N, C-alpha and C positions, 0 to 999 in steps of 0.2 A: 106533917111527918117527912122526913127527909129521906128515907129507907127508899120511895118509888124514884126519886129524880138519882139518887147514887146508883141504886140498883139498873134503872135502864141507861144511864149516862156512859156505863161500863162497854155496851152493846152499840150505843152511837158511838161511841169514841172507834172502839175492833171496825166499823163499818166504814168512819171516813180514814183511818188505818191502811183500809185496802185500797183507797183511792190516790194514796200519797204518792207526792209528784217525787220524791227523793227518802233516801235513808233516815236523815235527820227529822223528817217532817216525817216518814212512817211511826221513826222511838219517840216524837212529844205525844202523837196522839195513842201510841200504847202506851208511854209513859201515864198520862192522864187515864185511862182504863185501870191501868193496875192502881194508882189512888182510890179510881174510885169503889174497885171491889175491897180494897182496904176499908174505906170508909162504910160499905154497906155490910160488913163486916161488924164493925162497929154498933151500926143501928141494931144487927139481928143480935147480939148479945143483950144491949140495953132491951131492945124487946124481951129478953127471956128475962130479963133483971128484974123488969117492971110487971112479968106474969101476965104480957099480952100474946106470949108465944109458950103455944106447949113446950114439954122439954123434946119430946118426941117431931113437934113442927120444926124447932127449933134445930135437929141434929140432921134434918132433912136439909134444911135450906143453907144451913153452916157448912156442912158439910161439901156443897154444890158451891158454895162460894169461897171456900178455903183450894179447894182445886185450881178452881180461874187462879185465884191467889202464887198459887203454884205453879201452872204454867206461863201466867204473865210473868212472873218474875223470872222463868228460866228461860225465856225468849226476849224478858229485856236485856239482859249477859249476855246473851249471845248476840242479838243488834249491836250493842254496846261494841261489842269489842271488835263485829266487822266495820263499824264506822268507825274505830281509831285506828284498825290498820289499813282503810282507804278501800273495803270492799262493795 
């Protein structure tokens, strides 16, 4: 199953981003975390469709995942703008 590696990679990459040596390095790690969150969302939808998760389990997990995606997406846009402006 790919859910566990994708889900845990989010936290690992966010932790690595905290130790980034530069804004581009931070952005790269953060971008990976965002992509892993998107992948986790996919696997959760697949688990729901194949009846491995109940609707209730899915709703709880997917809501958390979507919140992470929104936060990561917003932060990525802010960071990209700062990098482009040289801040």
